[in-house]
C-alpha positions as CSV (number, residue, x, y, z in Angstrom):
1,M,0.0,-0.1,0.1
2,D,1.5,3.0,-1.1
3,I,1.3,5.5,1.9
4,R,3.1,8.5,1.4
5,G,2.2,10.3,4.6
6,I,-0.7,12.2,6.2
7,D,-2.5,14.8,4.0
8,H,-4.6,16.3,6.8
9,I,-6.9,15.4,9.6
10,E,-10.5,16.3,9.7
11,L,-12.4,17.2,13.0
12,Y,-15.9,17.1,13.3
13,V,-16.9,20.0,15.8
14,G,-20.0,21.8,17.4
15,D,-19.0,25.1,15.8
16,A,-16.3,25.2,13.0
17,R,-15.8,28.9,13.5
18,Q,-15.6,28.9,17.3
19,A,-13.0,26.0,17.0
20,A,-11.3,28.0,14.5
21,F,-10.8,30.6,16.6
22,Y,-8.9,28.5,19.4
23,F,-6.6,26.9,16.9
24,S,-5.8,30.3,15.5
25,T,-5.7,32.5,18.1
26,A,-4.0,29.8,20.5
27,V,-2.1,27.3,18.5
28,G,-1.1,29.7,15.6
29,F,-2.8,28.0,12.5
30,Q,-4.4,30.1,10.1
31,I,-7.5,29.8,7.9
32,C,-6.5,29.2,4.4
33,G,-9.9,27.6,2.9
34,Q,-13.3,27.2,3.4
35,G,-16.5,25.6,2.2
36,G,-20.3,25.1,2.7
37,P,-23.7,24.7,0.6
38,E,-22.7,27.3,-1.7
39,T,-19.6,25.4,-2.7
40,G,-21.3,21.9,-2.9
41,L,-21.0,20.5,0.7
42,A,-24.2,19.9,1.4
43,G,-25.7,20.3,4.7
44,Q,-22.0,21.4,6.5
45,R,-19.6,23.9,7.1
46,S,-15.9,23.7,6.7
47,L,-12.9,25.6,7.5
48,L,-9.2,24.6,6.7
49,L,-6.8,25.6,8.8
50,C,-2.8,25.5,7.8
51,H,0.4,25.9,9.7
52,G,3.7,24.6,8.5
53,D,2.8,21.1,6.9
54,I,0.0,20.7,8.7
55,R,-3.3,21.0,7.5
56,L,-6.7,20.6,9.9
57,L,-10.1,20.6,8.4
58,L,-12.9,21.6,10.5
59,T,-16.4,20.6,9.8
60,S,-19.4,21.1,11.6
61,G,-23.1,19.7,10.5
62,L,-25.8,22.3,9.6
63,S,-28.5,19.9,10.5
64,A,-28.8,17.0,13.0
65,E,-28.8,14.5,10.6
66,H,-25.3,15.4,8.9
67,P,-22.9,12.4,10.2
68,A,-20.8,15.5,11.9
69,A,-23.5,16.6,13.7
70,R,-24.5,12.9,14.6
71,Y,-20.5,12.3,15.8
72,V,-20.3,15.5,17.7
73,Q,-23.5,14.3,19.7
74,R,-22.1,11.2,20.5
75,H,-18.5,11.6,21.3
76,G,-18.0,15.8,21.0
77,D,-15.7,17.4,19.1
78,G,-12.9,14.8,17.8
79,I,-11.1,13.6,15.3
80,A,-13.2,12.1,12.8
81,V,-11.0,11.3,9.3
82,V,-7.6,10.6,9.1
83,A,-6.4,11.2,5.5
84,V,-3.5,9.9,3.9
85,E,-1.8,10.6,0.4
86,V,-1.5,7.7,-1.8
87,G,-0.1,7.4,-5.5
88,D,-2.9,6.1,-6.8
89,V,-6.6,6.4,-5.3
90,A,-8.8,4.2,-7.8
91,E,-6.2,1.4,-7.3
92,A,-5.5,1.7,-3.3
93,Y,-9.6,1.9,-3.0
94,A,-10.1,-1.2,-4.9
95,E,-7.1,-3.0,-3.0
96,L,-8.7,-1.7,0.2
97,V,-12.2,-3.2,-0.5
98,G,-10.7,-6.4,-2.1
99,R,-8.8,-6.9,1.5
100,G,-12.2,-6.7,3.3
101,A,-12.6,-2.8,4.2
102,T,-16.2,-1.3,3.8
103,G,-16.3,1.3,0.7
104,V,-17.7,4.6,2.2
105,T,-17.0,6.8,-0.9
106,P,-15.6,5.5,-4.4
107,P,-13.1,7.3,-5.9
108,T,-14.1,11.0,-6.8
109,T,-11.8,13.6,-8.7
110,L,-11.9,17.4,-8.4
111,T,-10.6,19.6,-11.2
112,G,-9.5,23.1,-10.9
113,A,-7.5,25.5,-12.8
114,D,-4.2,24.3,-11.5
115,A,-4.9,21.3,-9.5
116,E,-6.7,18.0,-9.6
117,V,-7.3,15.9,-6.5
118,V,-8.9,12.4,-6.2
119,T,-10.3,11.3,-3.0
120,A,-12.2,7.9,-1.6
121,E,-13.1,6.8,1.7
122,V,-13.3,3.6,3.5
123,A,-14.5,3.0,6.8
124,G,-11.7,2.5,9.5
125,F,-11.5,2.0,13.5
126,A,-14.5,3.1,15.7
127,D,-16.2,5.9,14.5
128,V,-13.0,7.1,12.3
129,R,-12.8,6.7,8.4
130,H,-9.7,6.7,6.4
131,R,-9.5,9.0,3.6
132,L,-7.2,8.6,0.4
133,V,-6.0,11.6,-1.1
134,Q,-4.3,11.7,-4.7
135,R,-2.9,15.3,-5.8
136,R,-1.9,16.9,-9.4
137,G,-0.3,20.2,-9.8
138,S,-0.8,23.0,-7.0
139,R,-1.3,21.8,-3.6
140,A,-2.7,25.2,-2.3
141,D,-6.1,24.3,-3.9
142,F,-6.6,22.0,-1.4
143,L,-10.1,20.4,-2.7
144,P,-10.9,22.3,-6.2
145,G,-14.4,23.6,-6.2
146,V,-15.0,22.8,-3.0
147,I,-13.0,24.6,-0.6
148,T,-12.4,27.8,-1.8
149,P,-8.6,29.1,-0.8
150,T,-8.3,31.9,1.4
151,P,-5.5,34.4,1.3
152,F,-3.5,34.6,4.1
153,T,-0.4,36.3,5.4
154,A,2.3,34.0,6.8
155,E,3.2,35.2,10.2
156,E,7.0,36.2,10.0
157,G,9.6,33.6,11.0
158,K,9.4,30.3,10.8
159,P,6.5,28.3,12.0
160,V,6.3,26.4,15.4
161,L,5.0,23.4,14.3
162,A,6.2,21.1,11.3
163,E,4.3,18.4,10.8
164,V,1.8,15.5,12.2
165,D,4.2,13.0,14.5
166,H,1.7,10.7,15.2
167,L,-1.8,10.0,16.3
168,A,-2.8,8.2,20.0
169,V,-5.9,6.0,19.9
170,C,-7.5,4.2,22.8
171,V,-9.4,1.5,21.8
172,P,-11.7,-0.5,24.6
173,S,-9.9,-3.4,26.4
174,G,-9.8,-6.3,24.5
175,E,-9.7,-4.6,20.9
176,L,-6.3,-3.9,20.9
177,D,-5.0,-6.8,18.6
178,E,-8.0,-6.5,16.6
179,T,-6.9,-3.0,15.8
180,V,-3.4,-3.7,15.3
181,R,-5.0,-6.4,12.4
182,H,-6.7,-3.9,10.8
183,F,-3.8,-1.3,10.0
184,E,-1.6,-4.1,9.3
185,G,-4.2,-6.4,6.9
186,L,-5.5,-3.5,5.2
187,F,-2.8,-1.0,4.8
188,D,0.3,-3.1,5.4
189,F,1.3,-1.1,8.4
190,A,3.9,-3.1,10.8
191,Q,3.9,-3.5,14.4
192,I,6.9,-1.7,15.6
193,F,6.8,-1.5,19.2
194,E,5.0,-2.9,22.1
195,E,4.5,-2.4,25.9
196,H,2.8,-2.9,29.5
197,I,2.7,0.0,31.3
198,E,1.6,-0.4,35.0
199,V,1.9,2.7,37.5
200,D,0.4,2.9,40.8
201,G,-2.3,0.3,40.2
202,Q,-3.4,1.5,36.7
203,G,-2.0,-0.4,33.9
204,M,-2.4,-0.1,29.8
205,N,-1.1,-2.1,27.3
206,S,0.6,-0.4,24.3
207,K,1.3,-1.2,20.3
208,V,2.5,1.3,17.8
209,V,1.8,0.7,14.0
210,Q,3.7,2.6,11.2
211,S,3.1,2.5,7.5
212,P,5.9,1.2,4.8
213,S,6.8,4.3,4.3
214,G,7.6,5.3,8.0
215,Q,5.5,8.9,7.6
216,V,2.0,7.9,9.2
217,T,2.4,6.1,13.0
218,V,-0.2,5.4,15.0
219,V,-0.1,4.6,19.0
220,L,-2.5,2.3,19.7
221,L,-3.7,2.2,23.5
222,E,-5.8,-0.2,25.7
223,P,-6.6,-0.4,29.2
224,D,-5.7,-2.8,31.5
225,R,-9.2,-4.0,33.2
226,A,-7.3,-6.1,36.0
227,R,-6.0,-2.8,37.2
228,R,-7.7,0.0,38.5
229,P,-9.2,2.4,35.9
230,G,-6.8,5.1,34.7
231,Q,-6.8,7.8,32.0
232,I,-7.7,5.3,29.0
233,D,-10.7,4.3,30.5
234,A,-11.7,8.1,31.5
235,F,-11.3,8.7,27.9
236,L,-13.3,5.7,26.7
237,D,-15.9,6.8,29.0
238,Q,-16.1,10.4,28.0
239,H,-15.4,9.6,24.4
240,A,-18.3,7.1,24.3
241,G,-16.0,4.8,22.9
242,G,-13.0,4.4,21.0
243,G,-11.3,6.9,19.1
244,V,-8.3,9.7,18.9
245,Q,-7.1,10.7,22.2
246,H,-4.1,13.0,21.2
247,L,-2.4,14.4,17.8
248,G,1.3,14.6,18.3
249,L,2.6,17.5,16.4
250,R,6.5,17.6,15.7
251,T,8.7,20.6,15.9
252,D,12.1,21.4,15.5
253,D,12.4,23.7,18.6
254,I,10.2,22.7,21.5
255,V,11.3,25.4,23.7
256,A,10.3,28.5,21.3
257,A,6.7,26.4,20.5
258,V,6.0,26.1,23.9
259,E,6.7,30.0,24.9
260,S,4.8,30.5,21.3
261,L,1.5,29.0,22.5
262,G,1.8,29.9,26.1
263,R,1.9,33.4,25.0
264,R,-1.2,32.7,23.2
265,G,-2.9,31.3,26.0
266,V,-2.4,27.5,25.4
267,R,-2.4,25.6,28.8
268,F,0.2,22.8,29.3
269,A,-0.4,19.6,31.7
270,G,1.8,20.4,34.9
271,T,5.0,18.7,35.8
272,P,6.4,18.1,39.5
273,A,9.5,20.3,39.8
274,S,11.1,17.0,41.1
275,Y,11.0,15.3,38.0
276,Y,13.9,17.4,36.8
277,D,16.0,16.2,39.8
278,A,16.7,13.1,38.5
279,L,16.2,13.9,34.9
280,E,19.9,13.4,33.4
281,A,20.6,10.4,35.5
282,R,18.0,8.7,33.7
283,V,18.3,10.3,30.2
284,G,22.0,11.6,30.1
285,R,23.0,14.9,29.4
286,V,20.3,17.0,28.2
287,D,21.3,19.6,25.3
288,A,18.9,22.5,26.6
289,P,19.0,24.4,29.9
290,L,17.3,22.1,32.5
291,E,16.0,25.1,34.3
292,R,14.1,26.3,31.1
293,L,12.7,22.9,30.7
294,R,11.7,22.9,34.4
295,E,10.0,26.0,34.1
296,L,8.1,25.3,30.8
297,G,7.5,21.7,32.1
298,V,9.0,20.1,29.2
299,L,9.5,16.3,29.4
300,V,12.5,14.4,28.2
301,D,13.0,10.6,27.5
302,S,15.5,8.6,25.5
303,D,15.8,5.4,23.8
304,H,18.7,3.8,21.3
305,G,18.4,6.5,18.9
306,G,18.7,9.4,21.2
307,Q,16.0,11.7,23.1
308,L,12.8,13.4,22.4
309,L,11.3,16.2,24.3
310,Q,7.5,16.6,24.6
311,I,5.0,18.2,26.3
312,F,1.2,17.8,26.7
313,A,-1.3,20.4,26.3
314,E,-4.6,20.4,28.3
315,S,-7.4,19.4,26.3
316,M,-9.6,22.2,25.1
317,H,-12.8,20.4,25.3
318,V,-15.7,20.7,27.8
319,R,-15.6,16.5,27.8
320,R,-11.7,16.4,28.5
321,T,-11.0,14.2,25.5
322,L,-9.0,15.1,22.7
323,F,-5.5,17.2,23.1
324,L,-2.5,18.2,21.4
325,E,1.0,16.9,22.2
326,L,4.1,19.0,20.9
327,I,7.2,16.7,20.5
328,E,10.7,17.3,19.1
329,R,12.9,14.4,18.1
330,R,16.4,14.3,18.5
331,G,17.3,10.8,17.0
332,A,14.6,9.3,19.4
333,S,11.7,7.2,17.6
334,G,10.2,5.9,20.4
335,F,6.9,8.1,22.3
336,G,8.2,8.9,25.9
337,S,6.9,6.0,27.8
338,G,9.5,6.1,30.3
339,N,8.1,9.7,31.4
340,I,5.0,7.8,32.7
341,K,7.0,6.1,35.5
342,A,9.5,9.1,35.9
343,L,6.3,11.7,36.4
344,Y,4.6,9.1,39.2
345,E,8.2,8.8,40.9
346,A,8.5,12.3,40.8
347,K,5.1,12.8,42.3
348,E,5.6,10.6,45.1
349,R,9.2,12.4,45.9
350,E,7.2,15.7,46.2
351,L,4.3,14.3,48.3
352,A,6.9,12.8,50.5
353,A,8.9,15.9,51.0
354,A,5.7,17.8,51.4
355,A,4.7,15.2,54.3
356,A,8.5,15.3,56.1
357,T,7.8,19.5,56.2
358,P,6.6,20.6,59.5
359,Q,3.2,22.3,58.8
360,G,3.7,26.1,58.5
361,V,7.6,25.7,57.7
362,G,9.2,25.8,53.9
363,A,8.0,27.3,50.9
């Protein structure tokens, strides 16, 4: 399966304009296209957002019967379509259906003055669909005749975010292996990593699958029902089933990215100060000011290839489901699983130190 990378991510949201305001004001995306009934998008309003090589399509249904409206009613705002670029949509669609995929939309060609785009869709995991995209000509014309390009002035300087690094998907207990087989059997993905994580009585299983090109990576997470409920269980409850828990966005300079998004109002998950006391003993020397990482709450992990720096933004949704991760890779190919245990141990040290401090004494 000739999957060349992620073309775009489509979110179904209750109010596309309101969601676009958050992504543009807080995260730094710019509106670069829009469409609705007047452009042939019956019953919906869509806004295309751009930042670096990242394309987000925000879609709201204009009636209760529209798929976007039904999705939002069940799950809240979330990722409903993962669009991947392929060399030949017709060939890929036929191959997928032949392998057992459920066809949703057969190949459709959109032609503009400077571009031709072919798309098709098949059912995916949970309520998420896979969209196949084939492009010829100008990439500025996202969907000719359907999404009207909107002129925008790029902000000064280099974009702080580069591309989609990975998607993290939560699935109900017992569905992890089935979801892995979905990606392996249909899309020729390969499983590149697996582990069981257990911390403070909570547990989860994780497997990572990746396209042959290495350009599309999906982290799959399943709760361990033999342990007490944790964050994966919370997502599944609030999201009313499996789906994309977070979107990992790669940056070349995580310190600059966190500073930029923080100034814009993005809130990030807090990190115990004691996490940094044992950081370099755990991952080695970090080529970044340790005090600045501490101030910002940036996490660091390492594997055989090098280090990665990451941070998680707080969810912007009322259900506290979908959120963003910023990640900078310095040779590492992992996803920071070592930070789960390190954060827990740091919190334990912090609580122990607080307990040892006489009441009214200390900072």
